[in-house]
C-alpha positions as CSV (number, residue, x, y, z in Angstrom):
1,M,9.6,11.0,7.0
2,K,8.0,9.9,10.3
3,E,7.7,6.2,10.5
4,T,4.4,4.5,11.5
5,T,4.4,2.5,14.7
6,F,2.0,0.1,16.3
7,L,0.8,2.8,18.7
8,G,0.7,5.3,15.9
9,L,-1.5,2.9,13.9
10,L,-3.9,2.4,16.8
11,N,-4.1,6.1,17.4
12,L,-4.7,7.0,13.8
13,K,-7.7,9.4,14.0
14,R,-8.9,7.2,16.9
15,R,-7.5,9.1,20.0
16,K,-10.3,7.7,22.3
17,I,-9.0,4.1,21.9
18,F,-6.6,4.3,24.9
19,A,-9.4,5.6,27.2
20,L,-11.7,2.8,25.9
21,L,-8.9,0.2,26.5
22,G,-8.3,1.6,30.0
23,L,-12.0,1.3,30.8
24,F,-12.1,-2.2,29.3
25,A,-9.1,-3.2,31.4
26,L,-10.6,-1.9,34.6
27,V,-14.1,-3.4,34.2
28,N,-12.8,-6.7,32.7
29,G,-10.2,-7.1,35.4
30,L,-12.8,-6.5,38.2
31,W,-15.4,-9.0,36.8
32,R,-12.7,-11.6,36.0
33,A,-11.3,-11.3,39.5
34,S,-14.8,-11.5,41.0
35,L,-15.7,-14.6,39.0
36,L,-12.4,-16.3,39.9
37,F,-12.9,-15.4,43.5
38,L,-16.5,-16.8,43.4
39,I,-15.6,-20.1,41.7
40,N,-12.7,-20.7,44.0
41,Y,-14.8,-20.2,47.1
42,K,-17.5,-22.6,45.8
43,I,-15.0,-25.3,45.0
44,T,-13.3,-25.1,48.4
45,G,-16.6,-25.0,50.2
46,A,-16.0,-21.6,51.9
47,S,-18.9,-19.2,52.3
48,L,-18.8,-16.1,50.2
49,P,-18.8,-12.9,52.3
50,F,-21.9,-10.6,52.2
51,V,-24.0,-12.6,49.8
52,N,-24.9,-15.6,52.0
53,E,-27.1,-18.0,49.9
54,N,-27.5,-15.6,46.9
55,D,-24.1,-16.4,45.4
56,W,-25.8,-17.8,42.3
57,M,-27.3,-14.4,41.6
58,V,-23.8,-12.9,41.7
59,F,-22.7,-15.5,39.2
60,V,-25.6,-14.7,36.9
61,V,-24.9,-10.9,37.1
62,L,-21.2,-11.5,36.4
63,I,-22.0,-13.6,33.3
64,I,-24.6,-11.2,31.9
65,G,-22.3,-8.2,32.6
66,S,-19.5,-10.0,30.8
67,A,-21.7,-10.7,27.8
68,L,-22.9,-7.1,27.5
69,M,-19.4,-5.7,27.9
70,A,-18.0,-8.1,25.3
71,Y,-20.8,-7.1,22.9
72,F,-20.1,-3.4,23.5
73,F,-16.4,-3.6,22.9
74,K,-16.5,-6.0,20.0
75,A,-19.0,-3.8,18.2
76,K,-16.6,-0.9,18.8
77,M,-13.8,-3.0,17.4
78,V,-15.8,-3.8,14.3
79,R,-16.3,-0.1,13.5
80,L,-12.7,0.7,14.5
81,T,-11.2,-2.1,12.4
82,L,-13.1,-1.2,9.2
83,N,-12.3,2.5,9.5
84,F,-8.7,1.6,10.4
85,G,-8.3,-0.4,7.1
86,K,-9.9,2.5,5.1
87,D,-7.5,5.0,6.7
88,M,-4.5,2.9,6.0
89,V,-5.4,2.2,2.4
90,L,-6.0,5.9,1.8
91,Q,-2.8,6.9,3.5
92,I,-0.8,4.6,1.2
93,L,-2.6,5.9,-1.9
94,N,-2.1,9.5,-0.7
95,E,1.6,8.9,-0.3
96,L,1.7,7.4,-3.8
97,R,-0.2,10.2,-5.5
98,L,2.0,12.8,-3.9
99,S,5.2,11.0,-4.8
100,N,7.1,11.9,-8.0
101,Y,7.0,9.8,-11.1
102,E,10.7,8.7,-10.7
103,S,9.9,7.2,-7.3
104,Y,6.9,5.3,-8.7
105,L,9.1,3.8,-11.5
106,K,11.5,2.5,-8.9
107,F,9.0,0.4,-7.0
108,G,6.4,-0.2,-9.7
109,D,2.8,-1.5,-9.5
110,A,3.8,-4.9,-8.1
111,K,5.2,-3.2,-5.0
112,V,2.0,-1.2,-4.7
113,R,-0.2,-4.3,-4.8
114,T,1.9,-6.1,-2.2
115,V,1.9,-3.2,0.2
116,L,-1.8,-3.0,-0.1
117,G,-1.8,-6.7,0.9
118,D,0.3,-5.6,4.0
119,V,-2.4,-3.0,4.8
120,G,-5.0,-5.8,4.7
121,T,-2.9,-7.7,7.2
122,L,-2.6,-4.7,9.5
123,Q,-6.3,-4.0,9.2
124,S,-7.0,-6.7,11.8
125,L,-4.6,-5.1,14.3
126,P,-7.2,-3.3,16.4
127,E,-9.2,-6.4,17.0
128,V,-6.1,-8.6,17.6
129,F,-4.6,-6.0,19.9
130,T,-7.8,-5.8,22.0
131,A,-7.9,-9.6,22.3
132,F,-4.2,-9.6,23.2
133,F,-4.8,-6.8,25.7
134,N,-7.7,-8.7,27.2
135,A,-5.6,-11.9,27.6
136,I,-2.9,-9.9,29.4
137,I,-5.4,-8.4,31.8
138,M,-6.8,-11.9,32.6
139,I,-3.3,-13.3,33.1
140,V,-2.4,-10.4,35.4
141,V,-5.6,-10.9,37.5
142,G,-4.8,-14.6,37.8
143,V,-1.2,-14.1,38.9
144,I,-2.3,-11.5,41.5
145,Y,-4.9,-13.9,42.8
146,L,-2.1,-16.6,43.1
147,F,-0.1,-14.2,45.2
148,W,-3.1,-13.5,47.3
149,I,-3.6,-17.2,47.9
150,Y,0.1,-18.2,48.6
151,P,3.0,-15.8,47.6
152,K,5.7,-18.5,47.6
153,G,3.8,-20.8,45.3
154,A,2.9,-17.9,43.0
155,L,6.6,-17.0,42.7
156,L,7.3,-20.6,41.6
157,V,4.6,-20.5,38.9
158,L,5.6,-17.0,37.8
159,G,9.2,-18.2,37.4
160,I,8.1,-21.0,35.1
161,I,6.0,-18.5,33.0
162,F,9.0,-16.2,32.7
163,L,11.2,-19.1,31.5
164,L,8.6,-20.0,28.9
165,S,8.5,-16.4,27.8
166,I,12.3,-16.3,27.2
167,I,12.0,-19.5,25.1
168,Y,9.2,-17.8,23.1
169,V,11.2,-14.6,22.4
170,Y,14.2,-16.6,21.2
171,R,12.2,-18.8,18.9
172,N,10.1,-15.9,17.6
173,K,13.1,-14.1,16.2
174,T,13.9,-17.1,14.0
175,I,10.3,-17.4,12.9
176,E,10.1,-13.7,12.1
177,G,13.2,-14.1,9.9
178,Y,11.5,-16.8,7.9
179,M,8.4,-14.7,7.5
180,D,10.5,-11.7,6.3
181,E,12.2,-13.9,3.7
182,S,8.8,-15.2,2.6
183,R,7.5,-11.7,2.2
184,E,10.5,-10.9,-0.1
185,L,9.5,-13.8,-2.2
186,S,6.0,-12.5,-2.4
187,D,7.3,-9.2,-3.8
188,S,9.2,-11.1,-6.5
189,F,6.2,-13.4,-7.2
190,M,3.9,-10.4,-7.8
191,S,6.4,-8.9,-10.2
192,Q,6.7,-12.2,-12.1
193,L,3.0,-12.6,-12.1
194,N,2.6,-9.2,-13.7
195,D,5.0,-10.3,-16.4
196,F,3.0,-13.5,-16.9
197,L,-0.4,-11.8,-17.1
198,Y,0.6,-8.6,-19.0
199,G,3.0,-10.4,-21.3
200,F,0.8,-13.4,-21.9
201,K,0.6,-12.8,-25.6
202,S,4.4,-12.7,-25.9
203,I,4.7,-15.8,-23.6
204,K,2.6,-17.8,-26.0
205,M,4.9,-16.8,-28.9
206,S,7.9,-18.6,-27.3
207,S,7.9,-22.1,-25.8
208,R,11.3,-21.4,-24.2
209,R,10.0,-18.2,-22.6
210,N,6.8,-20.0,-21.6
211,N,8.8,-22.8,-19.8
212,T,11.3,-20.5,-18.3
213,I,8.9,-18.1,-16.6
214,Y,6.8,-21.0,-15.3
215,Y,9.5,-23.4,-14.1
216,D,12.5,-21.3,-13.4
217,H,10.7,-18.3,-11.8
218,L,7.0,-18.9,-10.8
219,T,7.4,-22.5,-9.7
220,D,10.9,-21.9,-8.1
221,N,9.5,-18.9,-6.2
222,R,6.5,-20.8,-4.9
223,E,8.6,-23.8,-3.9
224,K,11.0,-21.6,-1.9
225,A,8.0,-19.8,-0.3
226,V,6.5,-23.1,0.7
227,K,9.8,-24.2,2.4
228,L,10.0,-21.0,4.3
229,N,6.3,-21.0,5.3
230,T,6.7,-24.6,6.4
231,K,9.6,-23.7,8.7
232,S,7.7,-20.7,10.2
233,E,4.4,-22.7,10.5
234,I,6.2,-25.6,12.2
235,G,8.0,-23.1,14.5
236,V,4.6,-21.6,15.4
237,L,3.2,-25.2,15.9
238,V,6.1,-26.0,18.3
239,N,5.3,-22.8,20.2
240,D,1.6,-23.8,20.4
241,L,2.5,-27.2,21.7
242,L,4.9,-25.7,24.3
243,G,2.1,-23.5,25.5
244,E,-0.4,-26.3,25.6
245,Y,1.8,-28.8,27.5
246,F,3.1,-26.0,29.7
247,F,-0.2,-26.2,31.6
248,Y,0.3,-29.9,32.3
249,L,3.7,-29.1,33.7
250,V,2.3,-26.4,35.9
251,I,-0.5,-28.7,37.1
252,G,2.0,-31.4,37.9
253,I,4.2,-28.9,39.9
254,I,1.1,-27.8,41.8
255,L,0.0,-31.3,42.6
256,F,3.4,-32.9,43.3
257,V,6.2,-30.3,43.8
258,L,4.3,-27.6,45.7
259,P,3.4,-29.8,48.7
260,L,7.0,-31.0,48.9
261,L,8.6,-27.6,48.9
262,F,6.0,-25.8,51.1
263,E,3.6,-26.6,53.8
264,V,0.3,-26.1,52.0
265,N,-3.2,-27.5,52.5
266,N,-5.6,-28.8,50.0
267,Q,-7.5,-25.5,49.9
268,V,-4.4,-23.7,48.6
269,I,-3.7,-26.5,46.0
270,A,-7.4,-26.4,44.9
271,G,-7.1,-22.6,44.6
272,F,-4.0,-22.8,42.5
273,L,-5.5,-25.5,40.2
274,V,-8.7,-23.5,39.7
275,T,-6.6,-20.4,38.8
276,V,-4.3,-22.2,36.4
277,L,-7.3,-23.8,34.7
278,F,-8.8,-20.3,34.5
279,L,-5.5,-19.0,32.9
280,M,-5.4,-21.7,30.3
281,G,-7.7,-19.8,28.0
282,P,-6.0,-16.3,28.2
283,I,-2.5,-17.8,27.9
284,T,-3.5,-19.9,24.9
285,I,-4.9,-16.8,23.2
286,F,-1.8,-14.9,24.1
287,I,0.4,-17.5,22.5
288,S,-1.8,-17.8,19.3
289,L,-1.8,-14.1,18.8
290,I,2.0,-13.8,18.9
291,K,2.1,-15.1,15.3
292,S,-0.3,-12.3,14.3
293,F,2.0,-9.7,15.9
294,L,5.0,-11.2,14.0
295,S,3.0,-10.8,10.7
296,F,2.1,-7.2,11.8
297,R,5.8,-6.4,12.4
298,V,6.8,-7.7,8.9
299,S,3.9,-5.8,7.2
300,L,4.5,-2.6,9.2
301,R,8.2,-2.7,8.2
302,R,7.1,-3.1,4.6
303,V,4.6,-0.2,4.8
304,N,7.3,2.1,6.3
305,E,9.8,1.0,3.6
306,F,7.2,1.8,0.9
307,K,6.5,5.2,2.5
308,R,10.2,6.0,2.6
309,M,10.5,5.1,-1.1
310,A,7.5,7.1,-2.1
311,S,8.7,10.2,-0.3
312,K,12.4,9.8,-0.9
313,N,12.7,12.4,-3.6
314,R,9.7,14.4,-2.5
315,T,10.4,17.6,-0.5
316,Y,7.1,19.1,-1.5
317,N,3.5,18.1,-2.3
318,D,3.7,16.9,-5.9
319,I,0.3,18.3,-6.7
320,S,-1.1,21.8,-7.3
321,D,-4.3,23.8,-7.0
322,P,-6.1,23.0,-10.3
323,S,-7.6,26.5,-10.4
324,Q,-4.1,28.1,-10.6
325,K,-3.1,27.5,-14.2
326,M,0.1,28.8,-15.8
327,T,-0.4,30.4,-19.2
328,L,2.4,30.3,-21.8
329,L,2.9,33.8,-23.3
330,K,6.2,33.6,-25.1
331,N,8.3,30.4,-24.9
332,I,9.8,27.6,-22.9
333,S,13.5,27.8,-22.5
334,V,15.6,24.7,-21.8
335,R,19.1,25.4,-20.5
336,N,21.9,22.8,-20.0
337,L,19.3,20.2,-19.1
338,R,20.9,16.9,-18.0
339,Y,19.6,13.6,-16.6
340,K,21.1,10.2,-15.5
341,Y,19.6,6.8,-14.9
342,L,21.5,5.3,-12.1
343,D,22.0,1.5,-11.4
344,K,22.0,-0.1,-8.0
345,N,25.6,0.9,-7.5
346,G,25.0,4.5,-8.3
347,N,26.7,4.4,-11.7
348,A,25.1,6.1,-14.7
349,A,23.4,3.4,-16.9
350,F,22.3,6.1,-19.3
351,E,22.9,9.9,-19.5
352,L,21.1,12.6,-21.4
353,K,23.8,15.1,-22.2
354,P,23.1,18.9,-21.8
355,V,20.2,20.0,-23.9
356,N,19.7,23.7,-24.9
357,M,16.8,24.9,-26.9
358,T,13.8,27.3,-27.0
359,I,10.3,26.2,-27.8
360,K,8.2,29.2,-28.9
361,K,4.5,29.6,-28.2
362,G,2.5,28.2,-31.2
363,E,5.5,26.3,-32.6
364,V,5.2,22.7,-33.9
365,I,8.3,20.6,-33.1
366,F,8.9,17.0,-34.1
367,I,11.4,14.8,-32.2
368,T,13.1,11.9,-33.8
369,G,15.8,9.4,-33.0
370,G,16.4,5.7,-32.5
371,N,15.6,3.6,-29.5
372,G,17.6,4.6,-26.4
373,S,18.5,7.9,-28.0
374,G,17.0,10.0,-25.2
375,K,13.7,11.1,-26.8
376,S,11.5,9.7,-24.0
377,T,13.8,11.0,-21.3
378,F,13.7,14.5,-22.8
379,I,9.9,14.3,-23.0
380,N,9.7,13.2,-19.3
381,L,11.9,16.2,-18.4
382,L,10.0,18.6,-20.6
383,S,6.6,17.5,-19.3
384,G,7.8,17.8,-15.7
385,L,7.5,14.1,-14.8
386,F,11.3,14.0,-14.2
387,A,13.3,16.5,-12.2
388,P,16.6,17.3,-14.0
389,F,20.0,16.3,-12.5
390,S,21.2,19.7,-13.5
391,G,20.1,22.6,-15.8
392,E,16.9,24.6,-15.9
393,I,13.5,24.9,-17.6
394,Y,12.0,28.4,-17.8
395,F,8.3,28.8,-18.5
396,D,8.4,32.3,-20.0
397,E,10.7,33.9,-17.4
398,L,9.6,31.7,-14.5
399,L,12.2,29.0,-13.4
400,V,10.5,25.6,-12.9
401,T,11.5,24.2,-9.5
402,D,10.2,21.5,-7.2
403,K,7.8,24.0,-5.6
404,N,6.0,24.9,-8.9
405,R,6.6,21.8,-11.0
406,A,3.1,20.6,-10.5
407,H,1.7,23.9,-11.7
408,Y,4.0,23.6,-14.7
409,R,2.7,20.1,-15.5
410,D,-0.9,21.4,-15.3
411,S,-0.2,23.6,-18.3
412,I,0.8,20.5,-20.5
413,S,-1.4,17.8,-22.0
414,C,0.4,14.5,-22.8
415,I,-0.6,11.5,-24.7
416,F,2.1,8.9,-24.1
417,S,2.9,5.8,-26.2
418,D,1.4,3.6,-23.5
419,N,-1.5,6.0,-22.8
420,H,-4.2,4.7,-20.5
421,I,-7.9,5.6,-21.0
422,F,-9.6,5.9,-17.6
423,S,-12.9,4.1,-16.9
424,E,-14.3,7.1,-15.1
425,N,-14.6,10.8,-16.0
426,Y,-12.1,12.0,-13.4
427,D,-11.5,15.3,-15.2
428,G,-15.2,16.3,-14.8
429,F,-15.6,16.9,-18.6
430,D,-19.0,17.6,-20.1
431,L,-19.5,14.4,-22.0
432,L,-23.3,14.6,-22.5
433,P,-24.9,14.6,-25.9
434,S,-25.8,18.3,-25.4
435,N,-22.1,19.3,-25.7
436,S,-22.0,20.2,-29.4
437,F,-18.2,20.7,-29.3
438,L,-17.7,17.1,-28.0
439,I,-20.1,15.7,-30.7
440,G,-18.0,17.5,-33.3
441,L,-14.8,16.0,-32.0
442,L,-16.3,12.5,-31.9
443,E,-17.4,12.9,-35.6
444,Q,-14.0,14.4,-36.5
445,M,-12.3,11.3,-35.0
446,N,-14.9,8.9,-36.6
447,L,-15.9,7.7,-33.1
448,S,-19.5,9.0,-32.9
449,K,-21.0,5.7,-34.0
450,L,-18.6,3.6,-31.9
451,I,-18.9,5.2,-28.5
452,P,-22.2,5.2,-26.7
453,Q,-22.6,8.2,-24.4
454,N,-23.7,7.4,-20.8
455,E,-25.9,10.4,-19.9
456,L,-26.5,9.0,-16.3
457,D,-22.8,8.8,-15.4
458,N,-21.5,11.5,-17.8
459,K,-18.8,9.3,-19.3
460,L,-17.9,7.6,-22.5
461,S,-17.2,3.9,-23.2
462,N,-13.6,2.9,-23.7
463,E,-14.1,-0.5,-25.2
464,L,-12.2,0.3,-28.4
465,S,-9.2,-0.8,-30.4
466,S,-5.7,0.6,-29.5
467,G,-5.9,3.1,-32.4
468,Q,-9.4,4.2,-31.5
469,K,-8.3,4.7,-27.9
470,K,-5.6,7.0,-29.0
471,R,-8.2,9.1,-30.9
472,L,-10.4,9.2,-27.8
473,A,-7.3,10.2,-25.8
474,L,-6.8,13.1,-28.2
475,I,-10.4,14.2,-27.7
476,Y,-9.8,14.3,-23.9
477,S,-6.5,16.1,-24.4
478,I,-8.3,18.8,-26.5
479,L,-11.0,19.1,-23.8
480,E,-8.3,19.9,-21.2
481,E,-7.8,23.3,-23.0
482,K,-4.1,23.5,-22.1
483,D,-1.5,25.5,-23.9
484,I,1.1,22.8,-24.7
485,F,0.5,19.4,-26.3
486,I,3.0,16.5,-26.1
487,F,2.4,13.5,-28.4
488,D,4.5,10.4,-28.1
489,E,4.1,8.3,-31.3
490,W,0.4,9.2,-31.4
491,A,0.0,8.2,-35.1
492,A,1.9,4.9,-34.8
493,E,-1.3,2.9,-34.3
494,Q,-3.5,4.8,-36.8
495,D,-4.6,3.7,-40.2
496,P,-3.1,5.7,-43.2
497,Y,-6.2,8.0,-43.4
498,F,-6.0,9.1,-39.7
499,R,-2.2,9.2,-39.8
500,K,-2.4,11.8,-42.6
501,Y,-5.4,13.5,-41.0
502,F,-3.4,13.9,-37.7
503,Y,-0.5,15.7,-39.5
504,T,-2.4,17.7,-42.1
505,Q,-5.6,18.6,-40.2
506,I,-5.4,18.2,-36.4
507,I,-1.9,19.6,-35.8
508,P,-2.5,22.7,-38.0
509,D,-5.8,23.3,-36.3
510,L,-4.2,23.2,-32.9
511,K,-1.4,25.5,-34.1
512,S,-4.0,28.0,-35.5
513,K,-5.4,28.3,-31.9
514,G,-2.0,29.2,-30.5
515,K,-1.2,25.8,-29.1
516,T,2.4,24.6,-28.8
517,I,3.0,21.0,-30.0
518,V,5.9,18.7,-29.4
519,A,5.6,15.3,-31.0
520,I,7.8,12.2,-31.1
521,T,7.5,10.7,-34.5
522,H,9.2,8.6,-37.2
523,D,6.8,9.5,-40.0
524,D,9.4,11.3,-42.2
525,M,6.9,11.8,-45.0
526,Y,5.1,14.3,-42.8
527,Y,8.2,16.2,-41.5
528,S,7.0,19.1,-43.6
529,C,4.1,19.6,-41.2
530,C,6.3,20.9,-38.4
531,D,8.3,24.1,-37.9
532,R,11.4,22.3,-36.6
533,I,12.8,18.8,-36.3
534,I,14.9,17.8,-33.3
535,K,17.0,14.6,-33.4
536,F,18.6,12.7,-30.5
537,E,21.4,10.1,-30.8
538,Y,22.9,8.3,-27.8
539,G,21.6,10.8,-25.3
540,E,22.7,13.8,-27.2
541,L,20.8,16.5,-29.1
542,V,22.5,16.4,-32.6
543,K,20.1,18.4,-34.8
């Protein structure tokens, strides 16, 4: 995977930026040099060549030209920055949607949120870079002018600036380390905050858990973050003070040291003082923006780390052409299918031992087993969410590989135990009242009076109980018109009537239409509703 760099970010679909910056540097350098030249001549009392008594007109033209140019480039930067942020967010989300499910499980939603925060930090890069670039141009113009006035004195001033730069580089490495550690704490905090928000009901059920997550984790994390941020902020403050008082040092050297070392007149000293005062603004900007670039470096490192994680196990685009559907004609064959969950040291924390079985078209299979038995792992493999460590899955006679796994998934409709009902109609279903088939499904699931249909947006409300949401998910699953259905504990949250209705009416109806059904269930009183029962124990298929 190619890593993103600062120049790569600035050039992201914006290849004209370097030409614009070049023009900006040329024009800005010329007018800044002219303005410095004019001010210095007026202070020293020398007459300005070519303009005679009209030097005020030159000054006005320079100021107006500067204002117009500043407006032009700042407006460009506003457009560039907003588009830059959009491109970065979409790039991250694109990496995520093309990554496999296993990669997503490794970094989780907390990492996604924090990396989007990093993108928000990087969004200001074009504007900051332009201000930084402008400050450098002004500093270069000022130094050149010092050499033009008196080269020996300019070398002295330049040496002091170089010494200050070395101090800055050394100090900034330490500050960057503090910022990096603080960013690590932010990752942990987001994960703990997710636990706090999503598990709030469980937290309220245990005072010990409530106190532990607040004091030992959230509070401890934030206190450590404050200490690190204090160190980095104080480090930046010291840098700012060094930069601020550096000018007083330079002014003192010009006033007291320069005349002692070299034979210079008051005109040279005045020129040096004017130039140094002119440079105070750009150098102050330069110093203040160093902190921003430190933040950019940390954020960019995190973005690249996220992209590496997202694409680590992806050697292909994990998405297919929706128009190319695979149709099951005979069966799905599972041959010596194995999977391992690895810990941080690369050791197997859990292993699904070799599974061999054939699932015939139109067959109804129930899967049972205790917690940690391997049921969900097998379902993730069968659905194509996981790639096996070894073994094969054949869709009819076609071997499922990385290249066609997305096509294979597109033939399967899944309702997971933690199934999410989307707020928008991303599948493009016909959800209008004119769809008689949909109306029949809503009535069948006893949802027609509970779900208002939004004709304007072509979507259904999802403000339902958990059991009702499962029924709505089943409607969407049927509307997908796929050959294979996988249900993970679908009936677990249903009342007795719909639990029975699912096994005795819905499943037989799908079977009659040639659909293949694989369902995880513990409802042993309805085991007679399937063709075959599969049982897992401790990662092994036993029945």
